[in-house]
C-alpha distance (Angstrom), angle and dihedral (degrees) to the residues before:
residue distance angle dihedral
M1 . . .
V2 3.78 . .
K3 3.79 109.8 .
A4 3.81 120.9 -149.3
I5 3.80 109.1 -132.3
D6 3.78 138.7 175.4
T7 3.80 133.0 -135.7
A8 3.82 94.6 -83.6
A9 3.82 94.0 50.6
F10 3.81 90.4 45.5
R11 3.80 92.5 52.5
A12 3.82 90.4 47.7
A13 3.82 90.5 52.3
L14 3.81 90.6 49.7
E15 3.81 91.2 50.2
A16 3.82 89.0 50.6
K17 3.84 86.9 56.9
K18 3.80 91.6 -126.5
T19 3.79 120.1 166.1
L20 3.78 102.6 -113.8
V21 3.78 134.0 -170.0
V22 3.79 104.0 -161.1
D23 3.79 123.7 -165.5
F24 3.80 109.3 -160.3
W25 3.80 105.8 -159.7
A26 3.82 146.9 143.2
E27 3.80 132.3 -137.5
W28 3.82 93.6 -120.9
C29 3.83 93.6 52.4
G30 3.83 113.3 104.6
P31 3.82 96.5 -162.6
C32 3.82 88.4 48.5
R33 3.79 90.0 57.1
M34 3.81 89.4 48.4
L35 3.81 91.0 51.8
A36 3.82 95.6 47.2
P37 3.85 96.6 80.3
V38 3.81 90.4 45.5
M39 3.79 90.6 54.5
E40 3.82 91.2 45.8
E41 3.81 90.4 54.2
L42 3.78 93.6 46.9
S43 3.80 92.2 47.2
E44 3.82 88.2 62.2
A45 3.83 93.1 58.4
P46 3.82 103.6 110.1
D47 3.81 94.4 -156.5
L48 3.81 96.9 58.8
G49 3.80 93.1 77.2
A50 3.79 96.6 -159.8
E51 3.77 134.2 113.8
F52 3.81 112.3 -116.5
V53 3.79 116.8 -146.7
K54 3.78 137.2 163.4
I55 3.77 128.4 -146.2
D56 3.79 123.5 -162.3
V57 3.81 106.3 -135.0
D58 3.81 91.6 -154.8
D59 3.81 91.0 57.7
N60 3.83 94.5 39.1
P61 3.82 106.6 35.5
D62 3.82 91.3 154.5
L63 3.82 90.2 68.1
A64 3.80 92.5 45.7
R65 3.82 89.0 54.5
E66 3.79 94.1 43.0
Y67 3.81 92.9 53.9
S68 3.83 95.8 37.0
I69 3.78 94.2 -118.2
M70 3.79 105.1 175.4
S71 3.81 98.9 157.1
I72 3.79 132.2 35.3
P73 2.90 146.8 -109.0
C74 3.77 89.8 48.1
V75 3.79 119.2 170.3
M76 3.78 116.6 -163.3
V77 3.79 130.5 -176.1
F78 3.81 117.9 -145.0
K79 3.80 124.0 -166.7
N80 3.79 126.1 -178.8
G81 3.79 90.5 -4.6
A82 3.80 96.5 -53.8
P83 3.81 134.9 96.9
V84 3.80 113.3 -107.8
A85 3.81 104.4 170.4
K86 3.79 142.6 12.7
N87 3.81 131.6 -161.0
V88 3.81 117.8 -172.4
G89 3.79 123.5 -159.6
F90 3.77 134.9 13.8
A91 3.79 117.4 -41.3
P92 3.81 126.5 -177.4
K93 3.79 117.8 -113.5
K94 3.81 96.7 -95.5
A95 3.81 93.7 50.3
M96 3.81 93.2 44.6
E97 3.80 91.2 48.2
E98 3.82 90.5 51.9
F99 3.82 90.8 49.1
I100 3.81 91.9 50.3
R101 3.82 95.9 43.9
K102 3.80 91.1 49.1
N103 3.79 92.3 53.1
I104 3.82 107.6 37.2
């Protein structure tokens, strides 16, 4: 399950050094809505070992600025509190799974 979080919850997860897959999105974004079911499916994979979250850039513009998110959807992988990879735009399930597996 992909959990919707805000800036405070995101910062707490980073401080806890969790491996995060973060989907930066917005309600009005068509490609974001296309990516949502892909991320839901991937979040159920028991062998990925990451926490899947989504952050609405309209509700959390400070994070969008901090991580230079200019286009959405933008999926980022964070390890040990730091960003390690970024994928911008819609990607089909196979491509997104490869991106995540390569970076977690």
